[in-house]
C-alpha positions as CSV (number, residue, x, y, z in Angstrom):
1,M,0.0,0.0,0.0
2,D,1.3,3.5,-0.9
3,T,2.0,5.9,1.9
4,I,-0.6,8.7,2.1
5,N,0.6,12.0,3.6
6,I,-2.2,13.4,5.7
7,P,-2.0,17.2,5.6
8,D,-1.5,19.3,8.7
9,H,-4.0,21.9,9.8
10,A,-3.5,25.1,7.8
11,L,-3.1,27.2,10.9
12,I,-0.2,25.4,12.7
13,G,2.0,28.4,12.0
14,Q,5.6,28.1,13.3
15,A,5.0,24.5,14.4
16,A,5.4,23.6,10.8
17,H,9.1,24.2,11.3
18,I,9.3,21.4,13.8
19,P,10.4,18.3,11.8
20,T,8.3,15.2,11.9
21,T,7.7,12.0,9.8
22,K,5.0,11.6,7.2
23,A,1.6,10.5,8.4
24,V,0.0,7.3,7.4
25,P,-3.6,6.0,7.5
26,T,-4.9,4.6,10.8
27,L,-7.7,2.5,12.1
28,S,-9.5,2.4,15.5
29,I,-10.9,-0.6,17.3
30,N,-13.4,0.1,20.0
31,P,-14.5,-1.2,22.4
32,I,-12.0,-3.8,23.5
33,E,-12.9,-5.3,26.9
34,I,-10.0,-5.9,29.2
35,P,-10.3,-8.6,31.9
36,S,-10.4,-6.8,35.2
37,P,-11.9,-9.0,37.9
38,G,-13.6,-7.2,40.7
39,R,-13.9,-3.9,38.8
40,I,-17.4,-2.4,39.4
41,V,-17.9,-2.0,35.7
42,P,-16.1,-3.7,32.8
43,L,-12.8,-2.1,31.7
44,Q,-13.1,-1.0,28.1
45,A,-10.4,0.5,25.9
46,R,-9.9,1.9,22.4
47,L,-6.9,0.9,20.3
48,T,-5.8,3.2,17.4
49,L,-2.9,2.2,15.2
50,P,-1.5,2.4,11.7
51,I,-3.3,0.2,9.3
52,S,-0.1,-1.5,8.2
53,G,3.3,-2.4,9.7
54,T,4.7,-4.5,12.4
55,N,6.7,-4.0,15.6
56,I,4.5,-1.0,16.4
57,P,5.5,0.7,19.7
58,I,2.7,1.3,22.2
59,I,1.4,4.4,24.1
60,L,-1.0,3.9,27.0
61,L,-3.0,7.2,27.4
62,S,-4.6,8.1,30.7
63,H,-7.3,10.9,30.3
64,G,-7.7,13.9,32.5
65,Q,-10.9,14.8,34.3
66,G,-12.5,18.0,33.0
67,S,-16.1,19.0,32.7
68,S,-17.1,17.6,29.3
69,N,-19.3,14.6,28.9
70,N,-17.1,12.6,26.6
71,L,-13.5,13.9,26.4
72,S,-12.4,12.4,29.7
73,S,-12.8,8.9,28.5
74,S,-11.5,6.7,25.7
75,R,-13.5,8.9,23.3
76,G,-11.3,11.9,23.9
77,Y,-7.9,13.2,23.0
78,G,-8.3,12.9,19.3
79,P,-5.7,15.5,18.5
80,L,-3.0,13.4,20.2
81,V,-4.3,9.9,19.4
82,D,-4.8,10.6,15.7
83,F,-1.4,12.1,15.3
84,W,0.5,9.5,17.4
85,A,-1.2,6.6,15.5
86,S,-0.6,8.2,12.1
87,H,3.1,8.6,13.0
88,G,3.7,5.0,13.9
89,F,2.3,4.3,17.4
90,A,-0.4,2.0,18.8
91,V,-2.4,4.1,21.2
92,I,-4.5,2.4,23.9
93,Q,-7.0,4.5,25.9
94,A,-9.0,3.3,28.9
95,T,-12.2,4.8,30.2
96,H,-11.4,5.2,33.9
97,L,-13.9,4.9,36.7
98,S,-13.8,8.7,37.3
99,S,-15.1,9.4,33.8
100,K,-18.3,11.4,33.5
101,L,-19.2,8.9,30.8
102,L,-19.8,6.4,33.6
103,S,-20.9,9.0,36.2
104,L,-20.4,6.6,39.1
105,D,-21.4,7.5,42.6
106,Y,-18.1,7.7,44.5
107,K,-19.9,6.9,47.8
108,D,-21.4,3.7,46.5
109,A,-18.3,2.6,44.6
110,K,-16.5,0.8,47.6
111,T,-13.1,1.3,46.1
112,S,-9.9,2.4,47.7
113,G,-9.0,5.3,45.4
114,T,-12.1,7.5,45.6
115,P,-13.2,10.1,44.9
116,M,-11.0,10.3,41.8
117,F,-10.4,6.5,41.6
118,W,-6.6,7.4,41.6
119,R,-5.5,3.8,42.5
120,E,-8.0,2.3,40.0
121,R,-6.5,4.5,37.2
122,V,-3.1,2.8,37.8
123,E,-4.7,-0.6,38.0
124,D,-6.5,0.0,34.7
125,L,-3.3,0.7,32.9
126,K,-1.6,-2.3,34.5
127,A,-4.5,-4.5,33.5
128,I,-4.0,-3.4,29.9
129,L,-0.3,-4.2,30.1
130,D,-1.1,-7.6,31.6
131,H,-3.4,-8.4,28.6
132,L,-1.4,-6.9,25.7
133,G,-0.6,-10.4,24.6
134,D,-4.3,-11.2,24.3
135,I,-5.0,-7.9,22.4
136,D,-2.0,-8.7,20.1
137,A,-3.0,-12.2,19.4
138,H,-6.8,-12.1,19.3
139,T,-7.8,-8.7,18.0
140,L,-8.7,-8.5,14.3
141,H,-6.2,-6.4,12.2
142,V,-3.8,-6.3,15.2
143,A,-2.5,-9.9,15.6
144,G,1.3,-10.0,15.8
145,R,1.8,-6.3,15.1
146,L,2.5,-4.8,18.5
147,D,6.0,-4.3,20.0
148,R,5.5,-5.2,23.7
149,T,9.2,-4.3,24.4
150,R,8.6,-0.6,23.6
151,I,5.8,0.8,25.8
152,A,5.3,4.4,26.9
153,V,2.7,5.9,29.2
154,A,1.1,9.3,28.7
155,G,-1.2,11.2,31.0
156,H,-2.9,14.6,31.0
157,S,-3.7,16.5,34.2
158,A,-5.2,13.9,36.6
159,G,-4.2,11.2,34.1
160,G,-0.6,12.4,34.6
161,H,-0.8,11.3,38.2
162,A,-1.4,7.7,37.2
163,A,1.4,8.0,34.6
164,E,3.8,9.4,37.2
165,I,3.1,6.5,39.5
166,L,3.8,4.0,36.7
167,L,7.0,5.8,36.0
168,G,8.2,5.4,39.6
169,M,6.7,8.2,41.7
170,K,5.7,7.0,45.2
171,V,2.6,8.2,47.0
172,K,1.2,7.9,50.5
173,D,-2.1,6.1,50.8
174,P,-4.2,8.6,52.9
175,E,-6.3,5.8,54.3
176,T,-3.5,3.7,55.6
177,D,-0.5,6.1,55.8
178,T,1.6,3.5,53.9
179,I,4.0,4.5,51.2
180,L,3.1,2.9,47.9
181,S,5.3,2.1,44.9
182,M,3.3,0.9,41.9
183,A,6.1,1.5,39.3
184,D,6.0,-0.9,36.3
185,S,9.3,-1.9,34.6
186,R,7.4,-2.6,31.3
187,I,7.1,1.2,30.8
188,K,10.1,2.5,29.1
189,A,9.2,6.2,28.7
190,G,6.6,8.8,29.7
191,L,4.8,11.9,28.5
192,L,3.5,14.0,31.4
193,L,1.2,16.7,30.0
194,A,0.1,19.5,32.3
195,T,0.3,17.0,35.1
196,L,0.4,17.3,38.9
197,G,3.2,18.8,40.9
198,N,4.3,18.4,44.5
199,G,2.1,18.6,47.6
200,D,1.4,22.3,47.4
201,V,-2.3,21.8,46.8
202,N,-5.1,24.1,47.8
203,D,-7.6,23.3,50.6
204,F,-10.2,22.0,48.2
205,V,-7.8,19.3,46.9
206,R,-6.4,18.6,50.3
207,N,-9.8,17.7,51.6
208,L,-11.2,16.0,48.5
209,L,-8.0,14.3,47.1
210,P,-5.5,14.0,50.0
211,V,-3.4,11.5,48.0
212,F,-2.2,14.4,45.9
213,Q,-0.5,15.9,48.9
214,Y,2.2,13.2,49.1
215,P,4.0,12.7,45.9
216,D,7.6,11.6,46.1
217,F,9.3,12.2,42.7
218,S,12.8,11.0,43.8
219,P,12.2,7.4,42.7
220,M,10.8,8.4,39.3
221,T,13.8,7.4,37.3
222,T,12.1,6.3,34.0
223,P,12.8,8.8,31.1
224,A,10.0,11.2,30.6
225,L,9.1,14.4,28.7
226,V,7.2,16.9,30.9
227,V,5.0,19.4,29.0
228,A,3.8,22.5,30.8
229,A,2.3,25.9,29.7
230,D,3.8,29.0,31.2
231,D,0.3,30.4,31.8
232,D,-1.2,27.3,33.4
233,V,-2.1,28.8,36.8
234,S,-4.3,26.0,38.0
235,T,-6.2,27.6,40.9
236,H,-8.5,24.6,41.0
237,L,-5.5,22.5,42.1
238,T,-2.9,24.7,43.7
239,D,-2.1,28.2,45.0
240,R,1.2,28.1,43.3
241,G,1.9,29.4,39.8
242,A,2.4,27.6,36.5
243,D,5.8,26.3,37.7
244,W,3.9,23.7,39.8
245,H,3.3,21.7,36.7
246,M,7.1,21.6,36.1
247,D,7.7,19.8,39.4
248,P,7.8,16.3,37.8
249,Y,10.8,17.6,35.9
250,T,12.4,19.6,38.6
251,L,12.0,17.2,41.5
252,S,12.7,13.9,39.7
253,P,16.1,12.5,38.7
254,G,17.2,12.4,35.1
255,P,17.0,11.6,32.3
256,K,14.1,14.0,31.9
257,D,13.2,16.7,29.3
258,L,10.9,19.7,29.8
259,F,9.0,21.6,27.1
260,V,7.6,24.9,28.5
261,M,5.0,26.1,26.1
262,K,4.2,29.8,25.6
263,G,0.5,30.1,26.5
264,G,-1.9,27.3,26.0
265,W,-3.3,27.0,29.5
266,H,-4.1,23.7,31.1
267,I,-5.4,22.1,27.9
268,L,-2.1,23.0,26.1
269,G,-3.9,24.6,23.2
270,G,-6.6,21.9,22.8
271,I,-5.1,18.4,23.2
272,S,-8.2,16.9,24.8
273,G,-10.5,17.2,21.8
274,W,-11.2,18.9,18.5
275,D,-13.0,22.3,19.0
276,A,-13.7,21.4,22.6
277,A,-15.6,23.9,24.7
278,E,-13.4,23.2,27.7
279,T,-10.3,24.5,25.8
280,K,-11.8,28.0,25.9
281,A,-11.5,30.2,22.8
282,E,-8.6,32.3,24.1
283,H,-6.5,29.3,24.6
284,E,-7.4,27.2,21.5
285,S,-4.5,27.0,19.1
286,P,-3.8,24.5,16.3
287,E,-0.2,25.8,16.4
288,R,0.3,24.8,20.1
289,V,-1.4,21.5,19.6
290,A,0.9,20.8,16.6
291,A,3.9,21.6,18.7
292,V,2.9,19.1,21.4
293,Q,2.1,16.5,18.7
294,R,5.5,16.8,17.0
295,L,7.6,17.1,20.1
296,T,6.0,14.1,21.8
297,V,6.4,11.8,18.7
298,A,10.1,12.8,18.3
299,Y,10.8,12.3,22.0
300,L,9.3,8.8,22.1
301,R,11.0,7.7,18.9
302,S,14.4,8.7,20.3
303,T,13.8,7.4,23.8
304,L,12.4,4.0,22.6
305,Y,14.9,3.5,19.8
306,K,18.5,3.9,20.7
307,G,20.4,5.9,18.1
308,D,17.3,7.6,16.7
309,G,18.1,11.3,16.1
310,A,14.5,12.7,15.9
311,W,14.6,14.4,19.3
312,A,17.9,16.0,18.8
313,E,16.7,17.4,15.5
314,V,13.5,18.8,17.1
315,V,15.4,20.3,20.0
316,D,17.7,22.1,17.5
317,A,14.7,23.4,15.6
318,M,13.1,24.7,18.8
319,K,16.1,27.0,19.4
320,G,14.8,29.0,16.5
321,L,11.2,29.0,17.6
322,P,11.2,30.8,21.0
323,E,7.6,32.0,20.3
324,L,6.5,28.4,20.8
325,G,8.4,27.7,24.0
326,T,11.6,26.3,25.3
327,V,13.1,22.8,25.8
328,E,15.6,21.8,28.4
329,H,17.2,18.5,29.5
330,K,18.8,17.0,32.6
C-alpha cells in the first residue's frame, strides 16, 4: 500500500518548522474489553494504530478529568491519538472509573481510590499491560503487530498522576498512611502533560483528594518528557503558579526533558479534543497542539529507539522557535 501523507492543519504556523515524519492511514478498534476481575464496571479500551506495519510501539494514554461529557474517556484526546497513531504508534485509551461517561457515585463505589479513583486508574493501565498479549493475538487487524518491548505511558492532568506512578513516583495512601510504589518496569518512557506537581495543593484538593499531597518524585527514574504551559495557573488545584506543573521535571532524577509552552493554559492549546468547549476560545491554538504532537512523537522515537536522532533534530529546531516555547534536558 502506498503511503498517504495526511495534511496538517493550515493554521499550525511556526510549528510547521518542527520536523516530523510523514503521516500514514490509521484504524481504530473500540471497544476492547480488558479482563479486570472485581472492577465495578467492565474495563473497556480503544486501540488506534497504523493500518499496516509490524513491531509497532505502544502508548498507554490516561485521560484527565474535565467538565465535558465525553472527552475524559476513551472517546477523547483525538488531536493526540490521531497524530500518534498516524506517525507509527499504537495508542490504547481506557475509560477510567472517574469518567463522566460512567458517572459513578463515589460513595457507593466501595473502592480504595475514591473520589478520583486514583488507584484504579493505575490498576486499569496495569490490566491493559497484563493483557497486551491477548490484544495482540486475538484482535482483528492487530495480531502479531505490537512491539511489547517498547511501551510508553502518557497522561494529561489527573491522568498524569497515574502516569507518574507507573514511571516510579511514590505516593502515600491517605487511608493507611503507607507509602506505595506501583512502578512498572514494562514502561520505558513517559509523557507528562500539564500534570500534577508536589504537595502544594489548595484546601479543596487537600480535603477531597488527599493523596495528591504526598508525591515523592525522587524514585521516578524512567525517562519522561514533561510538557507545561507558562500560563497554566491551576487555581482549582494549587495556590502556586504555573511552575507547579514543572515539578515532575524539577524534582525527579534524570534523564528528563521539559517543554515549557508559551501560552496554551491547562489544555495545552486543545489536546483533549477537536474544537472542545473546555479548551476556551482564548487558549485554543492549532499551532500549540501541533507543537505538542511533534515534540512528543520525536521524544518517544528517540527514547524508545537507541540511536534515533529525531529528538535532537527537534530540540535544535526549537532553538529558532522561541515564540512556541523552550526545551531543556537534565
